[in-house]
C-alpha positions in Angstrom: 173.1 258.8 6.9 171.3 258.0 10.2 171.3 260.1 12.7 171.5 259.1 16.6 171.7 261.8 18.5 173.0 265.4 18.5 174.9 267.7 20.7 172.5 270.1 21.9 170.8 269.9 25.4 167.7 271.2 26.1 166.5 273.2 29.1 162.8 271.5 29.2 161.3 268.0 29.0 159.8 267.8 25.7 156.3 266.9 26.8 154.6 267.2 23.5 157.2 265.4 21.4 157.0 262.5 23.7 153.2 262.5 23.4 153.1 263.3 19.9 155.7 259.6 19.7 153.3 257.9 22.0 150.5 258.5 19.6 152.4 257.5 16.5 153.3 254.0 18.6 150.0 253.5 19.9 148.4 253.9 16.9 150.8 251.4 14.9 150.3 249.1 18.1 146.9 249.1 18.7 144.9 250.6 16.2 146.4 249.4 12.9 145.9 245.5 12.2 150.0 245.3 12.7 149.9 241.7 13.9 148.1 238.4 12.4 148.1 236.0 9.7 146.0 238.1 7.5 147.5 241.5 8.1 148.5 242.6 4.7 144.7 242.8 3.5 143.8 244.0 6.5 146.1 246.8 6.5 145.2 247.5 3.0 141.6 248.3 3.7 142.7 249.9 7.2 144.6 252.6 5.0 141.7 252.9 2.7 139.5 254.0 5.5 142.0 256.2 7.1 144.9 257.2 4.7 144.7 260.4 2.8 143.4 259.4 -0.6 144.4 262.1 -3.2 141.1 261.5 -5.0 139.1 262.1 -2.3 141.0 265.3 -1.0 140.6 266.8 -4.6 136.8 265.8 -5.0 135.8 266.4 -1.6 134.2 262.4 -1.4 135.2 259.2 -0.3 135.9 256.5 -2.9 132.7 254.3 -1.4 130.2 257.5 -2.1 132.3 258.7 -5.4 129.6 256.5 -7.3 130.7 256.0 -11.0 133.5 258.7 -11.4 135.2 257.0 -8.4 135.0 253.6 -10.0 136.4 254.9 -13.2 139.2 256.4 -11.3 139.8 253.2 -9.6 139.6 251.3 -12.8 142.0 253.6 -14.9 144.6 253.4 -11.7 145.1 249.7 -11.7 145.4 249.3 -8.2 144.6 245.6 -8.1 140.6 245.8 -7.7 138.2 246.8 -10.0 136.4 250.2 -9.0 133.0 248.1 -7.8 135.0 245.6 -6.0 136.7 248.3 -4.1 133.8 250.4 -3.5 131.9 247.3 -2.1 134.7 246.8 0.2 134.9 250.1 1.8 131.2 250.9 1.8 131.0 247.7 4.5 134.3 248.7 6.1 133.9 252.6 6.4 131.1 253.8 4.8 131.0 257.2 6.5 134.8 257.8 6.1 135.6 261.7 6.5 138.0 262.8 3.8 138.9 265.9 5.4 139.8 264.0 9.1 141.8 261.6 7.1 144.3 264.6 6.6 145.3 264.5 10.3 144.7 260.7 10.8 146.9 259.6 8.1 149.4 261.6 10.0 149.7 259.0 12.7 149.5 256.0 10.8 152.9 253.7 9.1 153.2 251.1 7.0 155.4 248.8 8.7 157.9 248.7 11.2 161.3 250.3 9.4 158.5 252.9 8.5 157.6 253.8 12.1 161.3 253.3 13.2 163.0 255.8 10.9 160.5 258.5 11.3 160.2 258.4 15.2 164.2 258.2 15.4 164.4 261.6 13.1 161.6 263.1 15.2 163.1 262.3 18.7 167.0 263.6 17.3 165.5 267.1 16.3 162.2 267.7 17.8 163.1 268.1 21.4 165.3 271.2 20.5 162.5 272.6 18.5 159.9 272.1 20.8 162.3 273.7 23.6 162.6 276.9 21.5 158.9 277.3 20.6 157.5 275.7 23.9 154.9 272.5 23.5 151.7 274.3 22.5 153.7 276.1 19.7 155.2 272.7 18.7 152.3 270.8 18.1 150.5 273.5 16.0 153.8 274.0 14.2 153.9 270.1 13.5 150.1 269.4 12.1 150.3 272.6 10.2 153.7 270.9 8.5 152.0 267.9 7.9 148.8 269.5 6.2 151.2 271.7 4.0 153.2 268.6 2.9 150.1 267.0 2.1 148.8 270.1 0.1 152.2 269.9 -1.8 151.8 266.1 -2.6 148.0 266.7 -3.8 149.3 269.4 -6.2 151.8 267.4 -7.9 149.1 264.3 -8.3 147.6 264.6 -11.8 146.5 260.6 -12.7 146.9 257.1 -12.4 147.4 255.0 -9.1 148.7 258.0 -7.1 145.3 259.3 -7.0 143.6 256.6 -5.7 146.8 255.1 -3.4 146.3 255.9 0.5 149.1 258.4 1.8 150.2 257.5 5.2 153.0 258.3 7.7 154.3 261.4 9.7 157.2 262.0 7.2 155.6 265.2 6.1 155.2 266.7 9.6 158.7 265.4 10.8 160.3 267.0 7.3 159.3 270.3 8.9 160.7 269.6 12.4 163.9 269.1 10.2 163.8 272.1 8.2 163.2 274.2 11.3 166.2 272.6 13.1 168.5 273.4 10.3 167.8 277.0 10.4 167.6 277.0 14.4 170.8 274.9 15.1 173.3 274.6 12.0 176.1 274.2 13.1 175.2 271.5 16.3 176.7 268.2 15.9 175.1 265.1 15.2 176.4 261.6 16.1 175.4 259.7 12.6 175.9 256.4 11.3 177.2 256.5 7.4 176.9 253.9 5.2 178.7 254.4 1.8 181.0 251.5 0.9 181.7 251.3 4.6 180.2 251.8 7.9 180.9 254.3 10.4 179.7 256.7 12.9 181.2 260.1 13.0 179.9 263.6 14.1 178.6 265.8 11.4 177.3 269.2 11.6 173.4 269.9 11.3 173.9 271.7 8.5 175.7 268.8 6.4 173.2 265.8 7.7 169.8 267.5 6.8 171.2 269.4 4.1 172.1 266.1 2.2 169.1 264.8 3.4 166.9 267.7 1.5 169.2 267.4 -1.5 168.5 264.0 -1.6 164.8 264.5 -1.6 164.8 267.2 -4.1 167.3 265.4 -6.7 164.6 262.2 -6.3 161.5 264.6 -6.4 162.6 265.9 -9.9 163.5 262.6 -11.2 160.0 261.6 -10.3 158.5 264.4 -11.7 160.6 264.4 -15.0 159.3 260.7 -15.2 155.7 261.7 -14.5 155.4 259.0 -11.8 154.4 261.1 -8.5 154.8 258.1 -5.8 158.4 257.9 -6.6 157.9 253.9 -5.7 155.8 254.7 -2.6 157.3 257.6 -1.1 155.5 260.6 -1.0 158.9 262.8 -1.8 157.3 266.3 -2.6 155.4 265.7 0.7 159.0 265.7 2.3 160.1 268.4 0.5 157.0 270.7 1.3 157.0 270.2 4.8 161.0 270.9 5.0 160.5 273.9 3.0 157.8 274.7 5.3 159.4 274.3 8.5 162.4 276.6 6.9 160.4 279.3 6.4 158.9 279.5 9.7 162.0 279.4 11.6 163.4 282.0 9.2 160.4 284.2 10.2 159.3 283.4 13.4 161.4 280.9 15.3 164.6 281.9 17.6 167.9 280.7 15.5 171.5 280.6 16.3 173.6 282.5 13.5 175.4 280.3 11.1 178.9 281.4 12.4 178.3 281.0 16.0 180.0 278.2 17.4 178.0 275.8 19.6 178.6 276.1 23.3 180.7 273.4 24.9 178.5 270.2 26.1 180.7 268.8 29.1 181.6 270.2 32.1 184.8 269.3 34.0 184.9 268.5 37.7 184.7 272.2 38.7 181.7 272.7 37.1 183.8 274.5 34.2 182.6 273.9 30.7 185.3 272.7 28.2 184.9 271.4 24.2 185.1 268.0 23.5 187.8 266.9 21.2 186.8 267.6 17.8 186.7 264.4 15.4 188.3 264.6 12.1 185.0 265.0 10.3 183.8 267.5 12.5 182.9 271.5 11.4 
């Protein structure tokens, strides 16, 4: 399912949300090596220099400065280069990497057009209403906190292998926090959704269906991955999604203004006299 827009008007322009989206786009288009014939090789080095690498966060040292212990971990991870080769590359490309700063920079990096497009679409559809309720500064702090909690949950479940060495990038964990908050704050608001399941159709679904199914899918995939002792889940940090989403839901439950689940959303379209009338409910509405 792919959300296209929601029927949930705001009372303020989402300045902070737009700023976050523009920062992500600027990083992708102007900072990352997104274009060029040798893009793949340069992008890999770039992510090692600016992405969150679990080994570095766990041991509080960059791979370039990790010495023999880091070389052994790289060799055991089998990431396509020996420990000495990778350390030599990183010692030249980013000899003074700050592993703590990478926790934040990784939130604004994306591994391709589909990655950034999907992330920013979800953020735009659901983030403006969350910012509208908790105001711009609160939204920024909440967004960053969600990303940090998501990273911590992912790190807690990394034990060995390539997942210790492969960089984690993307805003998915922070955006998952926004989705969790939206689910608690506006559970019955209608979301225009592209559904691809044997047939392709566009329907209105309540937010608790769209976001609830998204979370169930992440949780199911995460448990399957954990049972197979493979943490990355095919390159997707599933437990970061689950951790961010859960954090957002708890924050909304404890601190954010919420609509009760049984409340009907206000009608969204006024008539010519200024009175508000509900739209005709589609067959797959509430």
